[in-house]
N, CA, C and O atoms as a MOPAC input file, in Angstrom:
PM7 MOZYME 1SCF
protein

 N     61.38100 1     9.27900 1    13.19500 1
 C     60.31800 1     9.06700 1    12.31100 1
 C     59.23600 1     8.75700 1    12.95500 1
 O     59.41200 1     7.93700 1    13.85600 1
 N     58.04800 1     9.17600 1    12.78400 1
 C     57.15900 1     9.21600 1    13.51800 1
 C     55.87300 1     8.27000 1    12.80300 1
 O     55.70800 1     8.19100 1    11.58600 1
 N     55.18300 1     7.71700 1    13.62900 1
 C     54.29200 1     6.40800 1    13.47700 1
 C     53.28400 1     6.71600 1    12.21100 1
 O     53.01300 1     5.96300 1    11.27600 1
 N     52.66800 1     8.45600 1    12.53900 1
 C     51.81300 1     8.81600 1    11.23000 1
 C     52.85000 1     9.15700 1     9.69600 1
 O     52.24800 1     9.54500 1     8.69500 1
 N     53.89900 1     9.03400 1     9.65600 1
 C     54.75000 1     8.89700 1     8.77600 1
 C     54.55500 1     7.82200 1     8.13100 1
 O     54.62800 1     7.90800 1     6.90600 1
 N     54.27400 1     6.59600 1     8.69500 1
 C     54.64700 1     5.38000 1     7.66600 1
 C     53.49100 1     4.29400 1     7.79000 1
 O     53.57700 1     3.15000 1     7.34400 1
 N     52.24200 1     4.90000 1     8.55700 1
 C     51.01000 1     3.75700 1     8.63500 1
 C     50.25300 1     4.25700 1     7.66700 1
 O     50.10800 1     5.42900 1     7.31900 1
 N     49.60700 1     2.91800 1     7.10700 1
 C     48.56900 1     2.67800 1     6.03000 1
 C     48.09700 1     4.10000 1     5.95700 1
 O     47.78700 1     4.65500 1     7.01200 1
 N     47.98500 1     4.95200 1     4.45600 1
 C     47.52500 1     5.84600 1     3.95000 1
 C     46.14600 1     5.63900 1     3.45200 1
 O     45.50400 1     6.65300 1     3.18000 1
 N     45.66000 1     4.61900 1     3.31100 1
 C     44.44700 1     3.88100 1     3.30200 1
 C     43.46400 1     4.50600 1     4.11200 1
 O     43.73000 1     5.17000 1     5.11400 1
 N     42.00000 1     4.22600 1     3.54300 1
 C     40.77700 1     4.37700 1     4.60900 1
 C     40.61800 1     3.05000 1     5.61000 1
 O     40.78000 1     1.90100 1     5.19900 1
 N     40.33700 1     3.32500 1     6.73900 1
 C     40.08000 1     2.44600 1     7.75400 1
 C     38.99900 1     1.65700 1     7.28900 1
 O     37.89800 1     2.08300 1     6.93800 1
 N     39.43400 1     0.31500 1     7.31000 1
 C     38.62900 1    -0.60500 1     6.96500 1
 C     37.82700 1    -0.82200 1     8.37600 1
 O     38.27700 1    -0.18600 1     9.32900 1
 N     36.74600 1    -1.61000 1     8.59600 1
 C     36.96700 1    -2.19900 1     9.82900 1
 C     35.41200 1    -2.91000 1     9.59500 1
 O     34.91300 1    -2.89200 1     8.47000 1
 N     34.74100 1    -3.49800 1    10.68700 1
 C     34.20600 1    -4.22100 1    10.52000 1
 C     33.61700 1    -4.46800 1    12.40700 1
 O     34.39100 1    -4.62900 1    13.35100 1
 N     32.21100 1    -4.43000 1    12.48800 1
 C     31.56600 1    -4.44500 1    13.34900 1
 C     31.36600 1    -6.27100 1    14.50800 1
 O     31.48200 1    -7.39300 1    14.01500 1
 N     31.14800 1    -6.06000 1    15.58700 1
 C     31.55500 1    -7.44000 1    16.16500 1
 C     30.52100 1    -8.26700 1    15.89600 1
 O     30.86000 1    -9.44900 1    15.95100 1
 N     29.12600 1    -8.04300 1    15.56200 1
 C     27.83200 1    -8.68200 1    15.28600 1
 C     27.96700 1    -9.16700 1    13.70600 1
 O     27.38900 1   -10.17400 1    13.29600 1
 N     28.58800 1    -8.54000 1    13.08400 1
 C     28.71900 1    -9.58100 1    11.67300 1
 C     29.15800 1   -10.68100 1    11.50600 1
 O     29.81100 1   -11.31000 1    12.33700 1
 N     28.85100 1   -11.04800 1    10.40800 1
 C     29.00000 1   -12.38000 1    10.54700 1
 C     31.05200 1   -13.24000 1    10.23200 1
 O     31.97400 1   -12.47700 1    10.52100 1
 N     31.13700 1   -13.55800 1    10.11300 1
 C     32.43400 1   -14.35600 1     9.54100 1
 C     32.69200 1   -13.85400 1     8.27300 1
 O     33.57500 1   -13.06400 1     7.93800 1
 N     31.41900 1   -14.64900 1     7.27700 1
 C     31.60600 1   -14.40100 1     5.79600 1
 C     31.40300 1   -13.07700 1     5.70800 1
 O     32.00200 1   -12.68400 1     4.70700 1
 N     30.86200 1   -12.19900 1     6.24800 1
 C     31.14100 1   -10.33200 1     5.82500 1
 C     32.45100 1   -10.26000 1     6.25300 1
 O     33.03800 1    -9.46400 1     5.52000 1
 N     33.28600 1   -10.77900 1     7.20900 1
 C     34.40000 1   -10.08800 1     7.49800 1
 C     35.50200 1   -10.50300 1     6.38000 1
 O     36.51000 1    -9.86600 1     6.07400 1
 N     35.06600 1   -11.68400 1     5.87400 1
 C     35.82800 1   -12.62600 1     4.70500 1
 C     35.51700 1   -11.61300 1     3.64200 1
 O     36.49200 1   -10.96100 1     3.26900 1
 N     34.74000 1   -11.42900 1     3.26000 1
 C     34.37800 1   -10.46300 1     1.92900 1
 C     34.65000 1    -9.49200 1     2.37900 1
 O     35.32300 1    -9.05000 1     1.44800 1
 N     34.67600 1    -8.61700 1     3.23900 1
 C     35.37800 1    -7.31700 1     3.24200 1
 C     36.80000 1    -7.43400 1     2.75700 1
 O     37.28500 1    -6.79300 1     1.82500 1
 N     37.63700 1    -8.67200 1     3.78800 1
 C     38.80100 1    -8.54000 1     3.45700 1
 C     39.29700 1    -8.82000 1     2.15500 1
 O     40.32800 1    -8.28300 1     1.75100 1
 N     38.35900 1    -9.96700 1     1.17500 1
 C     38.47600 1   -10.32900 1    -0.08800 1
 C     38.65400 1    -8.39600 1    -0.71200 1
 O     39.67300 1    -7.92700 1    -1.22000 1
 N     37.52300 1    -7.74300 1    -0.48900 1
 C     37.11800 1    -6.82300 1    -1.29500 1
 C     38.40000 1    -5.54600 1    -0.90600 1
 O     38.88600 1    -5.14900 1    -1.96500 1
 N     38.88500 1    -5.00400 1     0.04800 1
 C     39.93200 1    -4.40000 1     0.59700 1
 C     41.27400 1    -4.91400 1     0.27200 1
 O     42.33500 1    -4.29800 1     0.36800 1
 N     41.10500 1    -6.01400 1    -0.09000 1
 C     42.65700 1    -6.77600 1    -0.37800 1
 C     43.57600 1    -6.55000 1     0.93000 1
 O     44.58200 1    -5.87200 1     0.72100 1
 N     43.38800 1    -7.00000 1     2.19700 1
 C     43.59500 1    -6.66700 1     3.31200 1
 C     43.42200 1    -8.31000 1     3.79800 1
 O     42.54700 1    -9.06700 1     3.37600 1
 N     44.71600 1    -8.73000 1     5.01100 1
 C     44.27600 1    -9.87400 1     6.08200 1
 C     43.96400 1    -9.77600 1     7.62700 1
 O     44.20500 1   -10.68400 1     8.42100 1
 N     43.36100 1    -8.48200 1     7.97500 1
 C     42.70100 1    -8.32400 1     9.14800 1
 C     41.89600 1    -6.84800 1     9.00800 1
 O     42.18500 1    -5.99000 1     8.17400 1
 N     40.77000 1    -6.74200 1    10.06000 1
 C     40.24600 1    -5.68400 1    10.20500 1
 C     39.68100 1    -5.39300 1    11.54300 1
 O     39.19500 1    -6.31700 1    12.19600 1
 N     39.70200 1    -4.35500 1    11.93700 1
 C     39.77500 1    -3.70500 1    13.45000 1
 C     38.36200 1    -4.23400 1    13.69200 1
 O     37.71600 1    -4.29500 1    12.64600 1
 N     37.56100 1    -4.72100 1    15.01900 1
 C     36.55100 1    -4.79600 1    15.33300 1
 C     36.10600 1    -3.83600 1    16.29100 1
 O     36.57300 1    -3.61100 1    17.40800 1
 N     34.89000 1    -3.15800 1    15.55400 1
 C     34.25800 1    -2.01600 1    16.25400 1
 C     32.72900 1    -2.46700 1    17.35200 1
 O     31.88500 1    -3.33600 1    17.13300 1
 N     32.81200 1    -1.68700 1    18.29900 1
 C     32.00300 1    -2.21100 1    18.79600 1
 C     31.06200 1    -0.78100 1    19.44400 1
 O     31.15200 1    -0.96200 1    20.65900 1
 N     30.51000 1     0.07600 1    19.30600 1
 C     29.93700 1     1.14100 1    19.38600 1
 C     30.64100 1     2.40100 1    19.23300 1
 O     30.48100 1     3.49700 1    19.76900 1
 N     31.74600 1     1.82000 1    18.06600 1
 C     32.85700 1     3.00200 1    16.98300 1
 C     33.71300 1     3.02000 1    17.72100 1
 O     34.28300 1     4.11100 1    17.73000 1
 N     34.34300 1     1.87800 1    18.78200 1
 C     35.09300 1     1.91600 1    19.47900 1
 C     36.02800 1     0.64500 1    19.36300 1
 O     35.62000 1    -0.44100 1    19.77500 1
 N     37.32100 1     0.78700 1    18.78500 1
 C     37.75600 1    -0.57200 1    18.41100 1
 C     37.80600 1    -1.65000 1    20.10300 1
 O     37.95600 1    -1.23400 1    21.25200 1
 N     37.60200 1    -3.18900 1    19.57300 1
 C     37.19200 1    -3.82600 1    21.05000 1
 C     38.45000 1    -5.15400 1    20.51400 1
 O     38.75300 1    -6.06500 1    21.28400 1
 N     39.03700 1    -5.03300 1    19.14100 1
 C     39.31200 1    -6.51200 1    18.82900 1
 C     39.89300 1    -6.45000 1    17.21100 1
 O     39.71500 1    -5.41700 1    16.56500 1
 N     40.43900 1    -7.36200 1    16.74000 1
 C     41.07800 1    -7.88700 1    15.49400 1
 C     40.48300 1    -9.04800 1    15.05800 1
 O     40.28900 1   -10.02000 1    15.78700 1
 N     40.09600 1    -8.96300 1    13.53700 1
 C     40.19000 1   -10.45700 1    13.20400 1
 C     40.84300 1   -10.32600 1    12.19400 1
 O     41.03600 1    -9.29700 1    11.54700 1
 N     41.38300 1   -11.83900 1    11.92900 1
 C     42.79500 1   -11.89100 1    11.06400 1
 C     42.00900 1   -13.05100 1     9.92800 1
 O     41.00600 1   -13.65800 1    10.30200 1
 N     42.45400 1   -13.21400 1     8.85700 1
 C     42.44000 1   -14.66100 1     7.86000 1
 C     42.76100 1   -15.65700 1     9.03200 1
 O     42.05300 1   -16.51400 1     9.56100 1
 N     43.73200 1   -15.36500 1     9.20700 1
 C     44.42100 1   -16.68200 1    10.42800 1
 C     43.19000 1   -17.02500 1    11.22200 1
 O     42.66300 1   -18.13000 1    11.08600 1
 N     42.66300 1   -16.02300 1    12.13300 1
 C     41.39600 1   -16.02100 1    12.72000 1
 C     40.39000 1   -17.14500 1    12.18700 1
 O     39.90400 1   -18.11700 1    12.76600 1
 N     40.24800 1   -16.66700 1    10.86700 1
 C     38.79700 1   -17.50200 1    10.92400 1
 C     39.12000 1   -18.76000 1     9.85700 1
 O     38.34400 1   -19.55900 1     9.33100 1
 N     40.31600 1   -18.64000 1     9.76800 1
 C     40.85000 1   -20.42700 1     9.45800 1
 C     40.70400 1   -21.24800 1    10.70700 1
 O     39.92900 1   -22.20100 1    10.79100 1
 N     41.57900 1   -20.78200 1    11.78200 1
 C     42.03500 1   -21.71400 1    12.50600 1
 C     40.37200 1   -21.75400 1    14.05300 1
 O     39.82900 1   -22.80100 1    14.40500 1
 N     39.96900 1   -20.20400 1    14.65900 1
 C     39.15300 1   -20.52000 1    15.30900 1
 C     37.45500 1   -20.55200 1    14.76000 1
 O     36.55400 1   -20.72900 1    15.57900 1
 N     37.20300 1   -20.37800 1    13.43900 1
 C     35.96800 1   -20.71800 1    13.05900 1
 C     36.08100 1   -22.25900 1    11.88300 1
 O     35.58100 1   -23.35000 1    12.15800 1
 N     36.74400 1   -21.98700 1    10.78600 1
 C     37.11000 1   -23.04800 1     9.91900 1
 C     36.70500 1   -24.50600 1    10.69800 1
 O     35.71900 1   -25.20800 1    10.92300 1
 N     38.55700 1   -24.44800 1    11.01600 1
 C     38.60300 1   -25.72000 1    11.91200 1
 C     38.26200 1   -26.25800 1    12.53700 1
 O     38.46200 1   -27.47300 1    12.55900 1
 N     37.44600 1   -25.50900 1    13.51900 1
 C     36.27100 1   -26.02200 1    14.28500 1
 C     34.83000 1   -26.29600 1    13.82700 1
 O     33.97000 1   -26.66100 1    14.62900 1
 N     34.56800 1   -26.09900 1    12.41800 1
 C     33.72200 1   -27.30000 1    12.03800 1
 C     32.64600 1   -25.88100 1    12.18900 1
 O     31.50600 1   -26.34100 1    12.13500 1
 N     32.57800 1   -24.40200 1    12.34900 1
 C     32.01800 1   -23.43100 1    12.67500 1
 C     31.10600 1   -22.60600 1    11.42100 1
 O     31.76800 1   -21.73500 1    10.85500 1
 N     29.81600 1   -22.75900 1    10.97500 1
 C     28.96500 1   -21.89000 1     9.89000 1
 C     30.02200 1   -20.35300 1     9.67800 1
 O     29.87600 1   -19.28100 1    10.26500 1
 N     30.58000 1   -20.55000 1     9.12800 1
 C     31.08700 1   -18.82600 1     8.52700 1
 C     29.61100 1   -17.72600 1     8.84400 1
 O     29.42200 1   -16.67900 1     9.46400 1
 N     28.80100 1   -18.64400 1     8.04300 1
 C     27.79200 1   -17.47000 1     7.79600 1
 C     26.92900 1   -17.28600 1     8.48500 1
 O     26.14600 1   -16.42700 1     8.07900 1
 N     26.57400 1   -17.99100 1     9.92900 1
 C     26.38600 1   -17.85100 1    10.78000 1
 C     26.73800 1   -17.65500 1    12.24900 1
 O     26.04100 1   -17.55300 1    13.25900 1
 N     28.16200 1   -17.63400 1    12.01400 1
 C     29.42400 1   -17.43200 1    13.28000 1
 C     29.38100 1   -15.93500 1    13.25900 1
 O     29.15500 1   -15.37800 1    12.18500 1
 N     29.58700 1   -15.19700 1    14.39500 1
 C     29.65800 1   -13.53700 1    14.08600 1
 C     31.09200 1   -13.11100 1    14.32400 1
 O     31.93600 1   -14.00200 1    14.41500 1
 N     31.30200 1   -12.37900 1    14.38800 1
 C     32.94400 1   -12.05100 1    14.38800 1
 C     33.79300 1   -12.09300 1    15.50200 1
 O     35.02000 1   -12.12100 1    15.59800 1
 N     32.52700 1   -12.09100 1    16.64200 1
 C     33.11600 1   -11.35800 1    17.79900 1
 C     33.50200 1   -13.29100 1    18.77200 1
 O     34.17100 1   -13.64900 1    19.74100 1
 N     32.67500 1   -13.92300 1    17.83100 1
 C     33.11000 1   -15.26200 1    18.09700 1
 C     34.90700 1   -16.07200 1    17.52800 1
 O     35.39000 1   -17.14900 1    17.87800 1
 N     35.35900 1   -15.23000 1    16.77400 1
 C     36.43400 1   -15.32600 1    15.75000 1
 C     37.54200 1   -14.57200 1    16.38000 1
 O     38.61900 1   -15.16300 1    16.30200 1
 N     37.57900 1   -13.11100 1    17.15000 1
 C     37.95000 1   -12.12800 1    17.12700 1
 C     39.62200 1   -12.44300 1    18.18000 1
 O     39.94100 1   -13.31000 1    18.99300 1
 N     40.02200 1   -11.75400 1    17.85100 1
 C     41.15800 1   -11.78100 1    19.12000 1
 C     40.73100 1   -10.07100 1    19.64600 1
 O     40.56900 1    -9.01300 1    19.03800 1
 N     40.65900 1   -10.50900 1    21.16000 1
 C     40.13000 1    -9.52000 1    21.61700 1
 C     40.82400 1    -8.53100 1    22.48500 1
 O     40.34500 1    -7.78400 1    23.33800 1
 N     42.39300 1    -8.72700 1    21.97900 1
 C     43.64100 1    -7.68000 1    23.18400 1
 C     44.26100 1    -6.64900 1    21.98600 1
 O     44.71800 1    -7.01200 1    20.90200 1
 N     44.19500 1    -5.85200 1    22.27800 1
 C     44.26100 1    -4.58500 1    21.26700 1
 C     46.03900 1    -4.05500 1    21.83300 1
 O     46.50500 1    -4.09500 1    22.97200 1
 N     46.68700 1    -3.59200 1    20.55400 1
 C     47.52200 1    -2.77700 1    21.01200 1
 C     47.30600 1    -1.86200 1    20.50300 1
 O     46.61100 1    -1.92700 1    19.48800 1
 N     47.92900 1    -0.24200 1    21.09200 1
 C     47.78300 1     0.99000 1    20.25200 1
 C     49.17300 1     1.77000 1    20.35700 1
 O     50.16500 1     1.46500 1    21.01900 1
 N     48.92400 1     3.07000 1    19.35800 1
 C     49.95700 1     3.52400 1    19.48800 1
 C     49.44300 1     4.61200 1    19.27800 1
 O     48.28100 1     4.55100 1    18.87900 1
 N     50.17400 1     6.28800 1    19.47900 1
 C     49.87000 1     7.40700 1    19.18400 1
 C     50.60600 1     7.44900 1    17.54000 1
 O     51.50400 1     6.69700 1    17.16000 1
 N     50.03300 1     8.39700 1    16.83700 1
 C     50.25900 1     8.84000 1    15.86600 1
 C     52.12700 1     9.48700 1    15.67200 1
 O     53.06800 1     9.44200 1    14.88000 1
 N     51.66100 1    10.16900 1    17.29200 1
 C     52.98500 1    10.90000 1    17.59500 1
 C     54.21400 1    10.05800 1    17.90800 1
 O     55.38200 1    10.43600 1    17.82400 1
 N     53.80000 1     8.93700 1    18.25800 1
 C     55.41700 1     8.16100 1    18.72600 1
 C     55.81600 1     7.70400 1    17.59300 1
 O     55.17400 1     7.39800 1    16.58800 1
 N     57.58400 1     7.65900 1    17.95300 1
 C     58.35900 1     6.79300 1    17.48400 1
 C     58.02400 1     5.38000 1    17.10400 1
 O     57.43300 1     4.46700 1    17.68100 1
 N     58.78300 1     5.55400 1    15.57100 1
 C     58.53300 1     4.25300 1    14.71600 1
 C     59.15500 1     2.85800 1    15.44000 1
 O     58.80800 1     1.70300 1    15.19200 1
 N     60.35700 1     3.38400 1    16.57900 1
 C     61.26400 1     2.75600 1    17.15000 1
 C     59.92200 1     2.27700 1    18.44100 1
 O     59.40600 1     1.18500 1    18.67800 1
 N     59.75700 1     3.34800 1    18.92200 1
 C     59.05600 1     2.87400 1    19.97600 1
 C     57.60500 1     1.50500 1    19.48300 1
 O     57.32800 1     0.38600 1    19.91500 1
 N     57.03100 1     2.38900 1    18.41200 1
 C     56.04800 1     1.29300 1    17.85300 1
 C     56.47300 1    -0.07700 1    17.60000 1
 O     55.66000 1    -0.92300 1    17.97200 1
 N     57.47400 1    -0.48100 1    17.09600 1
 C     58.39700 1    -1.61700 1    17.05600 1
 C     58.48100 1    -2.17500 1    17.88800 1
 O     58.16800 1    -3.36500 1    17.85700 1
 N     59.02800 1    -1.46600 1    19.23500 1
 C     59.78100 1    -1.99200 1    20.79500 1
 C     58.03700 1    -2.75100 1    21.45000 1
 O     57.78100 1    -3.48400 1    22.40500 1
 N     57.25200 1    -2.17500 1    20.47800 1
 C     55.48300 1    -2.70400 1    21.56000 1
 C     54.90400 1    -4.09600 1    20.38000 1
 O     54.17700 1    -5.05900 1    20.62000 1
 N     55.57500 1    -3.67900 1    19.12200 1
 C     55.34900 1    -5.10500 1    18.43600 1
 C     56.36300 1    -5.95200 1    19.15900 1
 O     56.00100 1    -6.71100 1    20.05900 1
 N     57.33100 1    -5.86900 1    18.87600 1
 C     58.44200 1    -6.88700 1    19.40100 1
 C     57.95600 1    -7.80700 1    20.70500 1
 O     57.95200 1    -9.02800 1    20.86000 1
 N     57.44900 1    -6.45400 1    21.78400 1
 C     57.50200 1    -7.34600 1    22.92200 1
 C     56.32000 1    -7.97300 1    23.36500 1
 O     56.10000 1    -8.54800 1    24.43000 1
 N     55.27100 1    -7.69000 1    21.96100 1
 C     54.33400 1    -8.13000 1    22.84400 1
 C     53.73800 1    -9.40400 1    21.51600 1
 O     52.60800 1    -9.83700 1    21.74400 1
 N     54.49800 1   -10.00700 1    20.12500 1
 C     54.75100 1   -10.61800 1    19.12700 1
 C     53.34300 1   -10.53900 1    18.74000 1
 O     52.50200 1   -11.43600 1    18.67500 1
 N     53.21100 1    -8.67700 1    18.37600 1
 C     52.18700 1    -8.71000 1    17.28800 1
 C     52.72800 1    -8.47700 1    16.13700 1
 O     53.91900 1    -8.62300 1    15.86000 1
 N     51.50900 1    -7.95300 1    15.13800 1
 C     52.37400 1    -7.59600 1    13.67400 1
 C     51.25900 1    -6.53600 1    13.02500 1
 O     50.94900 1    -6.36000 1    11.84700 1
 N     50.74300 1    -5.85300 1    14.32700 1
 C     49.59800 1    -4.70700 1    14.01500 1
 C     49.98100 1    -3.84800 1    15.32600 1
 O     50.57600 1    -4.17300 1    16.35400 1
 N     49.43900 1    -2.68100 1    14.91900 1
 C     49.04400 1    -1.89100 1    16.19900 1
 C     48.10200 1    -0.57700 1    15.60900 1
 O     48.22900 1     0.13900 1    14.61500 1
 N     46.97800 1    -0.62800 1    16.85000 1
 C     46.25400 1     0.35800 1    16.07400 1
 C     46.78400 1     1.50600 1    16.37800 1
 O     47.46800 1     1.49500 1    17.40100 1
 N     46.66500 1     2.77300 1    15.66700 1
 C     47.07900 1     4.00100 1    15.58400 1
 C     46.00000 1     4.86600 1    16.18700 1
 O     44.84100 1     4.64000 1    15.83800 1
 N     46.24000 1     5.80700 1    17.02900 1
 C     45.61100 1     6.62700 1    17.35900 1
 C     46.10200 1     8.18100 1    17.60300 1
 O     47.23800 1     8.54600 1    17.90800 1
 N     44.57200 1     9.25000 1    17.31600 1
 C     45.24700 1    10.31100 1    17.13900 1
 C     45.26500 1    10.92500 1    18.66000 1
 O     45.23400 1    10.32300 1    19.73300 1
 N     45.33600 1    12.61400 1    18.32600 1
 C     45.48000 1    12.92600 1    19.77800 1
 C     44.19800 1    12.80100 1    20.48000 1
 O     44.42400 1    12.40400 1    21.62300 1
 N     42.70800 1    13.00800 1    20.22800 1
 C     41.97600 1    12.73900 1    20.74600 1
 C     41.47200 1    10.88100 1    20.87400 1
 O     40.31000 1    10.54600 1    21.10200 1
 N     42.23200 1    10.21900 1    20.74000 1
 C     42.35300 1     8.81800 1    21.72700 1
 C     41.09000 1     8.04300 1    20.45300 1
 O     40.54300 1     7.03000 1    20.89000 1
 N     40.75400 1     8.38700 1    19.31000 1
 C     40.41700 1     7.97500 1    18.16000 1
 C     41.43400 1     7.55000 1    17.14000 1
 O     42.50700 1     8.08200 1    16.85400 1
 N     40.92100 1     6.58400 1    16.70600 1
 C     41.12900 1     5.61400 1    16.23100 1
 C     41.43600 1     6.40900 1    14.37600 1
 O     40.62300 1     6.95700 1    13.63200 1
 N     43.11200 1     6.10100 1    14.15500 1
 C     43.31200 1     6.95200 1    12.86000 1
 C     43.98300 1     6.00700 1    11.58200 1
 O     44.14800 1     6.31800 1    10.40300 1
 N     44.28700 1     4.77800 1    12.27600 1
 C     44.80500 1     4.07600 1    11.32100 1
 C     45.42900 1     2.55900 1    12.00700 1
 O     45.19200 1     2.10500 1    13.12600 1
 N     46.06500 1     2.13000 1    11.20900 1
 C     46.98400 1     1.01800 1    11.64500 1
 C     48.36500 1     0.59600 1    11.17900 1
 O     48.63100 1     0.80100 1     9.99400 1
 N     49.16200 1     0.10300 1    11.86100 1
 C     50.75100 1     0.00600 1    11.61500 1
 C     50.82700 1    -1.14000 1    11.28900 1
 O     49.85800 1    -1.82100 1    11.62400 1
 N     51.68200 1    -1.68200 1    10.70700 1
 C     51.94700 1    -3.26300 1    10.43900 1
 C     53.36000 1    -3.60900 1    10.28800 1
 O     54.14100 1    -2.68900 1    10.04300 1
 N     53.71200 1    -4.56800 1    10.37600 1
 C     54.80600 1    -4.97600 1    10.32500 1
 C     55.16700 1    -5.13100 1     8.68500 1
 O     56.20100 1    -5.51900 1     8.14200 1
 N     54.35500 1    -4.83700 1     8.32800 1
 C     55.03000 1    -4.65100 1     6.66900 1
 C     55.24800 1    -2.73000 1     6.33600 1
 O     56.16700 1    -2.14200 1     5.76700 1
 N     54.14200 1    -2.26800 1     6.89200 1
 C     54.52500 1    -0.76700 1     7.19000 1
 C     56.05900 1    -0.68400 1     7.50300 1
 O     56.93200 1    -0.31300 1     6.71700 1
 N     56.20200 1    -1.04500 1     8.62600 1
 C     57.46000 1    -0.95300 1     8.95800 1
 C     58.90100 1    -1.54600 1     8.47700 1
 O     60.04000 1    -1.08800 1     8.56600 1
 N     58.53100 1    -2.39800 1     8.09100 1
 C     59.60500 1    -3.17400 1     6.26900 1
 C     59.77900 1    -2.21900 1     5.37700 1
 O     60.81500 1    -2.16300 1     4.71400 1
 N     58.86400 1    -1.41000 1     5.25300 1
 C     58.76600 1    -1.04500 1     3.53600 1
 C     59.61400 1     0.63900 1     3.72900 1
 O     60.53700 1     1.32300 1     3.28500 1
 N     58.61900 1     0.62600 1     4.62300 1
 C     59.16000 1     2.31100 1     4.69400 1
 C     59.93300 1     2.70100 1     5.95900 1
 O     60.28100 1     3.84700 1     6.24300 1
 N     60.12200 1     1.75400 1     6.57600 1
 C     60.94800 1     2.37100 1     8.14900 1
 C     62.34900 1     1.80500 1     7.53800 1
 O     62.70000 1     1.53200 1     6.39000 1
 N     63.13300 1     1.73700 1     9.07100 1
 C     63.98100 1     1.24300 1     9.26400 1
 C     64.19100 1    -0.68600 1     9.26700 1
 O     64.05400 1    -1.42500 1    10.24200 1
 N     64.54800 1    -1.07500 1     7.85200 1
 C     64.45900 1    -2.65200 1     7.28000 1
 C     64.98500 1    -3.19700 1     9.32600 1
 O     64.37300 1    -4.02300 1    10.00300 1
 N     65.63300 1    -2.77500 1     9.55600 1
 C     66.25600 1    -3.79100 1    10.43000 1
 C     65.61600 1    -3.40100 1    11.67600 1
 O     65.80800 1    -4.14500 1    12.63800 1
 N     64.88800 1    -2.36700 1    11.83500 1
 C     63.68200 1    -2.81600 1    12.85000 1
 C     62.80200 1    -3.98200 1    12.87400 1
 O     62.62100 1    -4.84600 1    13.73200 1
 N     62.14800 1    -3.72800 1    11.36000 1
 C     61.54300 1    -4.89600 1    10.80100 1
 C     61.60900 1    -6.40900 1    11.25300 1
 O     60.80000 1    -7.26000 1    11.62400 1
 N     62.72000 1    -6.34000 1    11.07900 1
 C     63.84800 1    -7.75300 1    11.44600 1
 C     63.71300 1    -8.18600 1    12.75200 1
 O     63.20100 1    -9.25300 1    13.09200 1
 N     64.37400 1    -6.98800 1    13.77800 1
 C     63.86800 1    -7.49900 1    14.87600 1
 C     62.69200 1    -7.75400 1    16.15900 1
 O     62.67500 1    -8.25400 1    17.28400 1
 N     61.53900 1    -6.92700 1    15.01000 1
 C     60.57800 1    -7.26000 1    15.43200 1
 C     59.77200 1    -8.62300 1    14.75400 1
 O     58.63100 1    -8.93300 1    15.09600 1
 N     60.35900 1    -9.17500 1    14.00700 1
 C     60.15300 1   -10.77200 1    12.97100 1
 C     61.13700 1   -11.43900 1    14.24800 1
 O     60.61200 1   -12.09900 1    15.14500 1
 N     62.22900 1   -11.24700 1    14.21600 1
 C     63.39700 1   -11.92600 1    15.52200 1
 C     62.57900 1   -12.54600 1    16.58800 1
 O     62.58500 1   -13.76500 1    16.75800 1
 N     61.77500 1   -11.61800 1    17.41400 1
 C     60.93600 1   -11.88500 1    18.65400 1
 C     60.01400 1   -12.37000 1    18.43400 1
 O     59.60100 1   -13.17300 1    19.27100 1
 N     59.22000 1   -12.13000 1    17.19900 1
 C     57.91600 1   -12.64500 1    17.18900 1
 C     57.70900 1   -14.51600 1    16.87700 1
 O     56.68100 1   -15.14900 1    17.11900 1
 N     59.06600 1   -15.10700 1    16.26500 1
 C     59.28500 1   -16.42600 1    15.96600 1
 C     59.23000 1   -17.11700 1    17.49600 1
 O     59.39000 1   -18.33000 1    17.63200 1

């Protein structure tokens, strides 16, 4: 099974690094997601998650309406290809203790996101279990 067969079918939501944390949180609420890829000049440069907002911004007493997404995002991105196998993507997640991967098309443009939840719901549940086991 290939990544493109199970990745989220939704329109890719993203936020720019210069947007505020409040804008990111509002977009997450609107889209009913817990993370957003962060773009700089149409290239994914990081992720901002609801946990990042709490741990890196709120817990430090920073003002979310004035703090930029770039100040709270994780700037390490792991990616896989639409053509990669689900097993390869799961192994990449497990080895790097991550819950989501940016998915790129043949032109290296972001085409979606593959999450641990996608693995659990649409692929081999034992693979999702292995990723979670390594994640803990």
